[in-house]
C-alpha positions as CSV (number, residue, x, y, z in Angstrom):
1,X,-2.1,14.6,-24.8
2,X,-4.1,14.0,-21.9
3,X,-2.4,13.9,-18.2
4,X,-2.8,10.3,-16.4
5,X,-4.2,10.2,-13.2
6,X,-2.5,8.1,-10.5
7,X,-3.1,7.0,-6.6
8,X,-0.6,5.5,-4.6
9,X,-0.6,3.4,-1.5
10,X,2.5,2.8,0.9
11,X,3.1,0.2,3.2
12,X,6.5,1.6,5.1
13,X,7.1,-1.8,7.0
14,X,10.4,-3.4,6.7
15,X,9.4,-5.7,3.8
16,X,6.9,-3.2,2.6
17,X,6.0,-2.0,-0.8
18,X,4.7,0.9,-2.9
19,X,1.8,0.5,-5.1
20,X,0.7,2.6,-7.9
21,X,-2.8,2.8,-9.3
22,X,-3.9,4.6,-12.6
23,X,-7.3,5.9,-13.7
24,X,-8.1,4.1,-16.9
25,X,-11.9,4.1,-18.3
26,X,-13.1,5.9,-15.0
27,X,-11.6,3.2,-12.8
28,X,-8.4,2.7,-10.8
29,X,-6.2,-0.2,-11.9
30,X,-3.1,-1.6,-9.7
31,X,-0.6,-0.1,-12.4
32,X,2.6,-1.1,-10.7
33,X,4.1,-2.6,-7.3
34,X,7.5,-2.1,-6.1
35,X,9.1,-4.0,-3.1
36,X,11.6,-1.5,-1.7
37,X,13.1,-4.2,1.0
38,X,15.6,-4.3,-1.6
39,X,17.9,-1.0,-1.3
40,X,18.6,-1.2,-5.0
41,X,15.2,-0.4,-5.6
42,X,15.1,2.9,-3.9
43,X,16.2,4.9,-7.2
44,X,13.9,3.1,-9.7
45,X,11.1,3.7,-7.1
46,X,12.0,7.3,-6.7
47,X,12.4,7.6,-10.6
48,X,9.0,6.3,-10.9
49,X,7.1,8.2,-8.5
50,X,8.7,11.5,-9.1
51,X,7.6,11.4,-12.7
52,X,3.8,11.3,-11.6
53,X,2.0,14.7,-12.3
54,X,-1.6,14.2,-11.2
55,X,-2.1,12.2,-8.3
56,X,-5.2,12.3,-6.7
57,X,-4.5,10.0,-3.5
58,X,-1.6,9.1,-1.5
59,X,-2.1,6.8,1.6
60,X,0.6,5.6,3.8
61,X,0.2,3.4,6.7
62,X,0.4,5.1,10.2
63,X,2.8,2.9,12.1
64,X,3.9,2.8,15.5
65,X,6.0,0.2,17.9
66,X,4.0,-2.8,18.8
67,X,4.4,-4.6,22.3
68,X,6.9,-7.2,22.4
69,X,8.7,-5.7,19.1
70,X,12.6,-5.4,19.5
71,X,14.4,-2.1,19.6
72,X,16.4,-2.6,16.3
73,X,13.1,-3.8,14.1
74,X,11.1,-0.6,15.8
75,X,13.9,1.7,14.8
76,X,14.2,0.2,11.2
77,X,10.4,0.6,10.8
78,X,10.4,4.1,12.0
79,X,13.3,4.8,9.8
80,X,11.4,3.4,6.9
81,X,8.2,5.4,7.9
82,X,10.3,8.8,8.2
83,X,12.1,7.9,4.8
84,X,8.5,7.8,3.0
85,X,7.4,11.2,4.9
86,X,10.4,12.9,3.7
87,X,10.1,11.6,0.0
88,X,6.5,12.5,-0.3
89,X,7.2,16.2,1.2
90,X,10.2,16.6,-1.0
91,X,8.1,15.5,-4.0
92,X,5.2,18.2,-3.0
93,X,2.5,15.2,-2.5
94,X,-0.3,15.4,0.3
95,X,-0.8,12.5,1.9
96,X,-3.2,10.5,4.2
97,X,-2.0,8.7,7.2
98,X,-4.3,5.6,7.7
99,X,-4.2,2.8,10.8
100,X,-4.1,-0.5,10.0
101,X,-7.3,-0.7,12.1
102,X,-9.0,1.8,9.5
103,X,-7.9,0.3,6.4
104,X,-8.3,-3.3,7.2
105,X,-11.6,-2.6,9.3
106,X,-13.1,-1.6,5.8
107,X,-11.5,-4.1,3.5
108,X,-11.4,-7.2,5.9
109,X,-15.3,-7.0,6.9
110,X,-16.1,-9.9,4.9
111,X,-13.5,-12.1,6.4
112,X,-14.7,-11.8,10.0
113,X,-16.7,-14.6,11.8
114,X,-20.1,-13.9,13.7
115,X,-18.2,-12.8,16.7
116,X,-16.1,-10.4,14.7
117,X,-12.6,-12.2,14.8
118,X,-10.7,-12.3,11.5
119,X,-10.6,-15.8,9.9
120,X,-7.1,-16.1,9.3
121,X,-3.9,-13.8,10.2
122,X,-3.9,-10.3,8.8
123,X,-1.2,-11.5,6.4
124,X,-3.3,-14.4,5.1
125,X,-6.5,-12.2,4.6
126,X,-4.5,-9.2,3.0
127,X,-3.3,-11.6,0.6
128,X,-6.6,-13.1,-0.3
129,X,-8.4,-9.7,-0.3
130,X,-5.6,-8.3,-2.9
131,X,-6.0,-11.4,-5.3
132,X,-9.8,-11.0,-5.2
133,X,-9.8,-7.4,-5.9
134,X,-6.9,-6.8,-8.1
135,X,-7.9,-9.4,-11.0
136,X,-9.4,-7.4,-13.6
137,X,-8.6,-6.4,-17.3
138,X,-5.7,-3.7,-16.4
139,X,-4.5,-4.9,-13.1
140,X,-0.8,-5.8,-12.7
141,X,-1.8,-9.5,-11.8
142,X,0.2,-12.6,-10.2
143,X,1.7,-10.3,-7.7
144,X,0.3,-11.8,-4.7
145,X,1.0,-15.5,-5.0
146,X,3.6,-16.1,-2.4
147,X,3.3,-15.7,1.5
148,X,6.1,-13.3,1.4
149,X,3.9,-10.9,-0.9
150,X,1.8,-9.5,2.0
151,X,3.8,-6.2,2.0
152,X,2.6,-5.8,-1.4
153,X,-0.9,-6.8,-0.7
154,X,-1.0,-4.5,2.3
155,X,0.4,-1.4,0.0
156,X,-2.2,-2.0,-2.5
157,X,-4.9,-2.5,0.1
158,X,-3.5,0.8,1.6
159,X,-3.9,2.6,-1.9
160,X,-7.3,1.0,-2.6
161,X,-8.6,2.6,0.9
162,X,-7.3,5.8,-0.3
163,X,-9.3,5.5,-3.6
164,X,-12.4,4.5,-1.9
165,X,-12.2,7.5,0.1
166,X,-12.2,9.9,-3.0
167,X,-15.9,8.7,-3.4
């Protein structure tokens, strides 16, 4: 039996998600998405990613505190990031840290006006780009229908950025 090949994208934010892509017929398709704001999902998510044997790319958003961000939310954000780094290290996955500026710069370029300003909020653009990109034959579709699905779209686009870096 042939080993399946995967790629992973992680948005470690408080309302973040993990997106898993599977290589099929020479192309990566969005296989599954897990929101992990719900603590009950940690075990199924860990089980799912621990079963992956052949992972070509793992990208996690490199995060830091932002001006005006509260102490409590900054701590939770950092704790989530550290948790994911620990999980990836424990599973033996190598990973790439990518800043929001880098992945958004590549994937949002068609959503900027003539002076380089984004047409809409980053959350709105992330959802739009994800809806457009992940609407193919084998994609898990319908995962970006609500405003609150921006963690899913970010995780998917972070993963897609990692896949694009392979080629």
